[in-house]
C-alpha positions as a printed NumPy array, in Angstrom:
array([[ 20.4  ,  22.817,  31.697],
       [ 19.037,  25.816,  29.774],
       [ 15.682,  24.681,  27.997],
       [ 17.2  ,  25.495,  24.471],
       [ 20.13 ,  23.399,  25.224],
       [ 18.106,  20.527,  26.429],
       [ 16.033,  20.849,  23.21 ],
       [ 18.991,  20.678,  20.97 ],
       [ 20.246,  17.514,  22.768],
       [ 16.991,  15.762,  22.465],
       [ 16.604,  16.761,  18.855],
       [ 20.301,  15.466,  18.245],
       [ 19.436,  12.124,  19.791],
       [ 16.091,  11.836,  17.677],
       [ 17.842,  12.768,  14.554],
       [ 20.246,   9.908,  14.914],
       [ 17.597,   7.138,  15.281],
       [ 16.189,   7.948,  11.637],
       [ 19.521,   6.792,  10.426],
       [ 18.726,   3.187,  11.106],
       [ 16.479,   3.397,   8.154],
       [ 19.195,   2.484,   5.698],
       [ 19.709,  -0.42 ,   3.612],
       [ 16.831,  -2.812,   2.622],
       [ 13.701,  -3.557,   4.512],
       [ 11.238,  -6.24 ,   3.488],
       [  7.449,  -6.853,   4.311],
       [  6.839,  -8.972,   7.307],
       [  2.966,  -8.118,   7.815],
       [  0.189,  -7.042,   5.548],
       [ -3.336,  -5.63 ,   5.886],
       [ -4.856,  -4.274,   2.963],
       [ -8.588,  -2.91 ,   3.17 ],
       [-10.568,  -1.721,   0.155],
       [-13.833,  -0.105,  -0.26 ],
       [-16.216,   0.594,  -2.916],
       [-19.161,   3.086,  -2.101],
       [-22.057,   3.89 ,  -4.134],
       [-25.796,   5.278,  -3.294],
       [-27.163,   1.818,  -3.565],
       [-24.099,  -0.403,  -2.036],
       [-20.912,  -0.483,  -0.016],
       [-18.489,  -3.255,  -0.603],
       [-15.669,  -3.784,   1.861],
       [-12.963,  -6.352,   1.959],
       [ -9.654,  -7.124,   2.814],
       [ -6.413,  -8.966,   1.994],
       [ -3.348, -10.106,   4.196],
       [ -0.619, -11.569,   1.836],
       [  1.927,  -9.294,   0.069],
       [  5.649,  -9.349,  -0.188],
       [  7.921,  -6.47 ,  -0.915],
       [ 11.149,  -4.62 ,  -0.295],
       [ 12.21 ,  -0.994,   0.077],
       [ 15.948,  -0.064,  -0.493],
       [ 16.645,   3.276,   1.17 ],
       [ 20.101,   3.357,  -0.552],
       [ 18.74 ,   3.117,  -4.134],
       [ 15.488,   4.491,  -3.107],
       [ 13.632,   1.801,  -5.054],
       [ 10.717,  -0.193,  -3.906],
       [  8.625,  -3.291,  -5.156],
       [  5.526,  -4.721,  -3.557],
       [  3.541,  -7.417,  -4.995],
       [ -0.118,  -8.259,  -3.496],
       [ -1.554, -11.517,  -3.851],
       [ -5.099, -10.718,  -5.041],
       [ -6.386, -14.38 ,  -4.418],
       [ -6.361, -13.52 ,  -0.943],
       [ -8.791, -10.615,  -1.071],
       [-12.054, -11.571,   0.515],
       [-15.473,  -9.695,   1.311],
       [-17.77 , -10.824,   4.078],
       [-20.167, -12.091,   1.281],
       [-18.59 , -15.61 ,  -0.416],
       [-20.705, -14.931,  -3.516],
       [-19.342, -11.385,  -3.714],
       [-15.749, -12.477,  -3.152],
       [-16.308, -15.075,  -5.855],
       [-17.625, -12.554,  -8.357],
       [-14.847, -10.042,  -7.616],
       [-12.239, -12.743,  -8.154],
       [-13.562, -14.545, -11.159],
       [-15.352, -11.726, -13.094],
       [-13.432,  -8.544, -12.266],
       [ -9.944,  -9.354, -10.781],
       [ -9.754, -12.404, -12.943],
       [ -7.228, -13.884, -10.425],
       [ -6.881, -17.16 , -12.413],
       [ -4.971, -15.239, -15.015],
       [ -3.817, -12.147, -12.794],
       [ -3.152, -13.315,  -9.267],
       [ -0.926, -10.454,  -8.209],
       [ -0.922,  -6.566,  -8.284],
       [  2.685,  -5.428,  -8.705],
       [  3.758,  -1.96 ,  -7.61 ],
       [  7.313,  -0.942,  -8.654],
       [  8.967,   2.59 ,  -8.294],
       [ 11.043,   5.034,  -6.397],
       [ 11.043,   6.688,  -3.103],
       [ 10.186,  10.083,  -4.323],
       [ 10.129,  11.888,  -1.011],
       [ 11.331,  10.689,   2.451],
       [ 11.319,  12.616,   5.774],
       [ 13.071,  10.164,   8.382],
       [ 12.103,  12.353,  11.459],
       [  8.558,  12.318,  10.637],
       [  8.669,   8.996,   9.029],
       [  6.443,  10.291,   6.239],
       [  7.199,   9.683,   2.463],
       [  5.97 ,   9.312,  -1.028],
       [  6.36 ,   6.512,  -3.485],
       [  5.939,   6.941,  -7.409],
       [  5.935,   4.232,  -9.724],
       [  3.961,   1.677, -11.91 ],
       [  1.007,  -0.365, -10.812],
       [  0.356,  -3.469, -12.649],
       [ -3.077,  -4.813, -12.048],
       [ -5.251,  -7.048, -14.332],
       [ -2.107,  -7.173, -16.805],
       [ -2.288,  -3.276, -17.363],
       [  0.243,  -0.917, -15.931],
       [ -0.377,   2.486, -14.957],
       [  2.71 ,   4.813, -14.685],
       [  3.4  ,   7.64 , -12.269],
       [  1.069,   6.351,  -9.44 ],
       [  2.009,   8.258,  -6.273],
       [  1.303,   6.494,  -3.044],
       [  2.007,   8.771,   0.112],
       [  2.687,   6.944,   3.448],
       [  3.072,   7.431,   7.121],
       [  5.425,   5.217,   9.203],
       [  5.862,   4.793,  12.906],
       [  8.185,   2.697,  14.985],
       [  6.909,  -0.672,  16.527],
       [  8.63 ,  -3.554,  18.295],
       [  8.529,  -5.48 ,  14.942],
       [  9.876,  -2.702,  12.82 ],
       [  8.308,   0.145,  11.154],
       [  4.834,   0.191,  10.387],
       [  3.542,   2.062,   7.234],
       [ -0.114,   3.145,   6.373],
       [ -1.106,   4.413,   2.801],
       [ -4.313,   5.486,   1.607],
       [ -4.778,   6.044,  -2.109],
       [ -7.399,   5.242,  -4.851],
       [ -7.077,   2.789,  -7.691],
       [ -9.472,   3.335, -10.555],
       [-10.432,   0.04 , -12.215],
       [-10.959,   1.777, -15.433],
       [ -7.209,   2.603, -15.457],
       [ -6.759,  -1.346, -15.686],
       [ -9.308,  -2.186, -17.859],
       [-11.514,  -4.011, -15.312],
       [-14.959,  -3.548, -16.751],
       [-18.004,  -3.3  , -14.534],
       [-21.198,  -4.721, -16.299],
       [-24.001,  -2.054, -16.663],
       [-26.301,  -3.978, -14.281],
       [-23.733,  -3.433, -11.455],
       [-22.643,   0.12 , -12.47 ],
       [-24.726,   1.683,  -9.704],
       [-23.601,  -0.924,  -7.019],
       [-19.797,  -0.914,  -7.661],
       [-17.702,   2.291,  -7.712],
       [-14.954,   1.906, -10.146],
       [-12.868,   4.196,  -7.877],
       [-11.83 ,   1.898,  -5.155],
       [-10.309,   3.267,  -1.866],
       [ -7.393,   1.38 ,  -0.633],
       [ -5.78 ,   1.346,   2.991],
       [ -2.736,  -0.536,   3.175],
       [ -0.728,  -1.151,   6.218],
       [  2.602,  -2.915,   5.985],
       [  4.876,  -3.756,   8.761],
       [  8.674,  -3.754,   7.531],
       [ 11.827,  -5.374,   9.022],
       [ 15.413,  -4.627,   8.134],
       [ 16.706,  -7.449,   5.899],
       [ 19.83 ,  -9.148,   7.22 ]])
């Protein structure tokens, strides 16, 4: 078989596989890492609870993240984060709703754009790029973006302004499974 014909054959096979990404997919596993870095202090933490769906037909998506699950290695720091900043008693979830703005099924890359509601305040036109890969469980996506606490009226006390960066780096990994 000629090399160009073999290449065409393999491209044809792999271009069929992305067609499986139709319909509705739901989150089955979650890992969210967050990071605040200043010259004086680095705060890291994670969360593992979220629900969500993406519909490749209507190009819509909704993700709800359980903020009461967010933890840092320091129990006191976790308590302050949940009680004083995120106020998880009143605002237990962050909710993202929007559209699949771009999607390249072959490269498993896309961009979501929508509204992020955090702390009872919605910021519109939030863009979240993501990269996906096939796994035995489904599709795993990785997104890296920044959430500015000031956009959601989360105030940092003046005493902590040098220890807590209002721009929080987020690294979210979700495993998606096709909904039956």
